C-alpha positions as CSV (number, residue, x, y, z in Angstrom):
1,X,68.6,-18.3,22.4
2,X,68.7,-22.1,22.3
3,X,65.8,-23.9,20.7
4,X,63.6,-26.1,22.9
5,X,64.6,-29.8,22.4
6,X,60.9,-30.8,22.1
7,X,60.4,-28.2,19.3
8,X,63.5,-29.3,17.5
9,X,62.6,-33.0,17.7
10,X,59.2,-32.4,16.3
11,X,60.6,-30.3,13.5
12,X,63.1,-33.1,12.6
13,X,60.2,-35.5,12.5
14,X,58.1,-33.2,10.4
15,X,61.0,-32.9,8.0
16,X,61.4,-36.7,7.8
17,X,58.0,-37.0,6.0
18,X,56.9,-40.2,7.7
19,X,60.4,-41.7,8.0
20,X,61.4,-42.6,11.7
21,X,63.9,-40.6,13.5
22,X,66.4,-42.4,15.7
23,X,67.3,-41.2,19.2
24,X,70.9,-40.9,18.3
25,X,70.1,-38.6,15.3
26,X,67.9,-36.5,17.6
27,X,70.8,-36.2,20.1
28,X,73.2,-35.3,17.3
29,X,71.0,-32.6,15.9
30,X,70.3,-31.1,19.2
31,X,74.0,-31.1,20.1
32,X,74.6,-28.5,17.3
33,X,72.7,-26.1,19.4
34,X,74.5,-27.0,22.7
35,X,71.6,-29.1,24.0
36,X,72.7,-31.9,26.3
37,X,71.9,-35.6,25.5
38,X,70.0,-36.0,28.8
39,X,67.7,-33.1,27.9
40,X,67.0,-34.6,24.5
41,X,66.1,-38.0,26.0
42,X,63.9,-36.4,28.6
43,X,62.2,-34.5,25.8
44,X,61.7,-37.8,23.9
45,X,60.0,-39.4,26.8
46,X,57.7,-36.4,27.5
47,X,56.7,-36.1,23.9
48,X,55.8,-39.8,23.8
49,X,53.8,-39.5,27.0
50,X,51.8,-36.6,25.4
51,X,51.1,-38.6,22.3
52,X,53.1,-36.2,20.2
53,X,55.5,-38.9,19.1
54,X,55.3,-42.7,19.1
55,X,57.8,-45.7,18.9
56,X,58.6,-46.8,15.3
57,X,61.0,-49.5,16.3
58,X,63.7,-49.9,18.9
59,X,65.2,-46.5,19.6
60,X,63.3,-44.7,16.8
61,X,60.3,-42.5,16.6
62,X,57.6,-41.0,14.4
63,X,55.0,-38.4,14.8
64,X,52.2,-39.5,17.1
65,X,48.4,-39.0,16.9
66,X,48.4,-35.7,18.8
67,X,50.7,-34.1,16.2
68,X,49.6,-35.7,13.0
69,X,46.8,-33.2,12.2
70,X,48.9,-30.1,12.8
71,X,51.9,-31.7,11.1
72,X,49.9,-32.3,7.9
73,X,48.8,-28.7,7.8
74,X,52.1,-27.2,8.5
75,X,53.8,-29.3,5.8
76,X,51.7,-27.6,3.1
77,X,53.3,-24.2,3.4
78,X,55.1,-24.5,0.1
79,X,51.9,-24.4,-1.8
80,X,50.5,-21.3,-0.1
81,X,49.9,-19.3,-3.3
82,X,48.0,-22.2,-4.8
83,X,45.6,-21.9,-2.0
84,X,44.3,-18.5,-2.8
85,X,41.9,-17.1,-5.5
86,X,40.5,-13.7,-6.4
87,X,38.4,-12.0,-3.7
88,X,34.9,-10.9,-4.5
89,X,34.3,-9.1,-1.2
90,X,32.6,-11.9,0.9
91,X,34.0,-13.0,4.2
92,X,34.3,-16.4,5.9
93,X,33.0,-16.2,9.5
94,X,33.3,-18.3,12.6
95,X,31.0,-17.7,15.6
96,X,32.3,-18.9,18.9
97,X,29.4,-17.6,21.1
98,X,28.3,-20.2,23.7
99,X,31.5,-22.3,23.5
100,X,33.1,-23.2,26.8
101,X,36.3,-21.2,27.7
102,X,37.2,-23.1,30.8
103,X,39.0,-25.9,29.0
104,X,42.5,-24.4,28.5
105,X,43.7,-27.1,26.1
106,X,40.7,-26.7,23.9
107,X,41.1,-23.0,24.0
108,X,44.7,-23.2,22.9
109,X,43.8,-25.5,20.0
110,X,40.9,-23.2,19.0
111,X,43.2,-20.1,19.1
112,X,45.8,-21.8,17.1
113,X,43.3,-23.0,14.5
114,X,41.9,-19.5,14.0
115,X,45.4,-18.0,13.8
116,X,46.6,-20.5,11.2
117,X,43.6,-19.8,9.0
118,X,44.2,-15.9,9.3
119,X,40.9,-15.2,11.1
120,X,40.5,-12.0,13.3
121,X,37.8,-11.0,15.7
122,X,35.3,-8.4,14.2
123,X,33.0,-8.3,17.2
124,X,32.9,-10.4,20.4
125,X,32.9,-14.0,19.4
126,X,32.7,-13.4,15.6
127,X,35.9,-14.0,13.7
128,X,36.3,-13.4,10.0
129,X,38.7,-13.5,7.0
130,X,38.3,-12.7,3.4
131,X,36.7,-15.5,1.3
132,X,39.7,-15.8,-1.0
133,X,41.0,-19.3,-0.2
134,X,40.5,-21.7,-3.1
135,X,39.1,-24.4,-0.9
136,X,36.1,-22.1,-0.1
137,X,34.1,-22.2,3.1
138,X,33.8,-26.0,3.2
139,X,37.6,-26.4,3.0
140,X,38.2,-23.8,5.7
141,X,35.6,-25.5,7.9
142,X,37.3,-28.8,7.4
143,X,40.8,-27.4,8.2
144,X,39.5,-25.6,11.3
145,X,38.0,-28.7,12.7
146,X,41.0,-30.8,11.9
147,X,43.2,-28.2,13.8
148,X,41.0,-28.3,16.9
149,X,38.1,-25.9,16.4
150,X,34.9,-27.2,18.2
151,X,32.6,-29.0,15.8
152,X,29.6,-27.0,17.1
153,X,31.2,-23.7,16.1
154,X,29.3,-22.5,12.9
155,X,31.6,-21.6,9.9
156,X,29.7,-19.7,7.2
157,X,29.9,-17.0,4.5
158,X,29.1,-13.4,5.7
159,X,28.4,-10.6,3.3
160,X,26.8,-7.1,3.0
161,X,28.1,-5.7,6.3
162,X,27.0,-2.2,7.0
163,X,29.5,0.4,6.0
164,X,31.0,0.9,9.4
165,X,31.6,-2.8,10.0
166,X,32.9,-3.4,6.4
167,X,35.4,-0.6,7.0
168,X,36.5,-2.0,10.4
169,X,36.8,-5.5,8.9
170,X,39.3,-4.3,6.4
171,X,41.5,-2.9,9.3
172,X,41.8,-6.1,11.3
173,X,45.1,-6.9,9.5
174,X,48.1,-4.6,9.3
175,X,48.7,-4.9,5.5
176,X,51.5,-2.3,5.5
177,X,53.4,-4.2,8.2
178,X,52.8,-7.5,6.3
179,X,54.3,-6.0,3.1
180,X,57.3,-4.6,5.0
181,X,58.1,-8.0,6.6
182,X,57.8,-9.7,3.3
183,X,60.5,-7.4,2.0
184,X,62.6,-7.5,5.1
185,X,62.6,-11.2,5.6
186,X,63.3,-11.8,1.8
187,X,66.3,-9.5,2.1
188,X,67.5,-11.3,5.2
189,X,67.3,-14.7,3.5
190,X,69.0,-13.5,0.4
191,X,71.8,-11.9,2.4
192,X,72.4,-15.2,4.4
193,X,72.5,-17.3,1.2
194,X,75.1,-14.9,-0.3
195,X,77.6,-15.7,2.5
196,X,76.5,-19.3,3.4
197,X,79.4,-20.9,1.6
198,X,81.8,-19.0,3.7
199,X,80.6,-20.6,7.0
200,X,81.8,-23.8,8.7
201,X,79.4,-26.7,8.0
202,X,78.1,-26.8,11.6
203,X,77.7,-23.1,11.7
204,X,75.7,-23.0,8.5
205,X,73.6,-25.9,9.6
206,X,72.7,-24.1,12.9
207,X,72.1,-20.7,11.4
208,X,70.0,-22.2,8.5
209,X,67.7,-23.6,11.1
210,X,67.4,-20.6,13.2
211,X,67.0,-18.2,10.2
212,X,64.8,-20.6,8.2
213,X,62.4,-21.7,10.8
214,X,61.4,-18.1,11.7
215,X,60.8,-17.4,8.0
216,X,58.7,-20.5,7.6
217,X,56.8,-19.7,10.8
218,X,56.0,-16.3,9.3
219,X,54.7,-17.9,6.1
220,X,52.6,-20.6,8.0
221,X,50.9,-17.9,10.0
222,X,50.5,-15.6,7.1
223,X,46.8,-14.8,6.6
224,X,47.1,-15.0,2.8
225,X,45.1,-11.9,2.3
226,X,44.0,-10.6,-1.2
227,X,44.5,-7.4,-2.9
228,X,43.9,-4.6,-1.8
229,X,44.6,-5.6,1.8
230,X,48.2,-6.7,1.0
231,X,50.6,-6.5,-1.9
232,X,50.2,-10.0,-3.3
233,X,53.3,-9.7,-5.6
234,X,55.4,-8.9,-2.5
235,X,54.1,-12.0,-0.8
236,X,54.8,-14.2,-3.8
237,X,58.3,-13.0,-4.0
238,X,58.6,-13.7,-0.3
239,X,57.3,-17.3,-0.7
240,X,59.7,-18.0,-3.6
241,X,62.6,-16.9,-1.5
242,X,61.6,-19.0,1.5
243,X,61.4,-22.0,-0.8
244,X,64.8,-21.3,-2.2
245,X,66.2,-20.9,1.3
246,X,64.7,-24.1,2.5
247,X,66.2,-26.0,-0.3
248,X,69.6,-24.6,0.5
249,X,69.2,-25.4,4.2
250,X,68.1,-28.9,3.5
251,X,71.3,-29.5,1.4
252,X,73.5,-28.2,4.2
253,X,71.9,-30.5,6.7
254,X,72.0,-33.5,4.4
255,X,75.7,-32.8,3.8
256,X,76.4,-32.7,7.5
257,X,74.4,-35.5,8.9
258,X,72.3,-38.4,8.0
259,X,69.1,-36.9,9.3
260,X,66.9,-34.4,7.4
261,X,67.0,-30.7,7.8
262,X,64.8,-29.5,10.6
263,X,64.0,-26.3,8.7
264,X,62.7,-28.3,5.7
265,X,58.9,-28.7,5.7
266,X,58.6,-27.3,9.2
267,X,57.5,-24.2,10.9
268,X,59.4,-24.6,14.1
269,X,57.6,-22.1,16.3
270,X,54.0,-23.3,15.7
271,X,54.8,-26.2,17.9
272,X,55.1,-23.8,20.8
273,X,51.3,-23.6,21.0
274,X,51.2,-27.0,22.5
């Protein structure tokens, strides 16, 4: 399946870390995936109209105001394990009762913010996650608001649920599936790296993007749960492998073209929520 040119362009810009991307580089990168020049230039125009990108000079672009907040959050995936701390049993809660649901744009931003912070719905309108993030409730509140959660939504610490709710809360995430996907994705990345030097440069670049951006997306949306909800050692091994794969993909793209790897510092699929 071909990547959407808008997603690929945004990933290239995210990889550039503030450096502008020329239209010709965007066209060249998209051509590796069989995307036509006209489709790429139409995508550039539409992204600019939506405020996702903006002109950075003649024929070059950088991320626009509508993408900056999400881009900054996505770019921090390498430091995932530094964002967690031991869990003492409390929960971070967000209450959405009373918020308008008719604004679809606001609803999508709200849903994305909750997903990126690993929150799940305990009861109608009440979303929770373990209070094991190093930034604490204040940091979570700030990230949620930056990502699009309504300012009037209360974000607070919840504790001492009754036994039934506490038990239900611990089942909101499928820890066994998370552990399995950590292992399976790590194996897939390692297997690809073992044969990467046998591939033609263009094939290696294309495959590194397709394989890498799915792994990074998995990491970006990982809820970063504590023990005993997941196997933390399995997750750490997974993160280390994704970082190693990203470095290799970045080197492949740098050797092929003058533009940065679209898999580097990007999550690819999270842009689909726009």
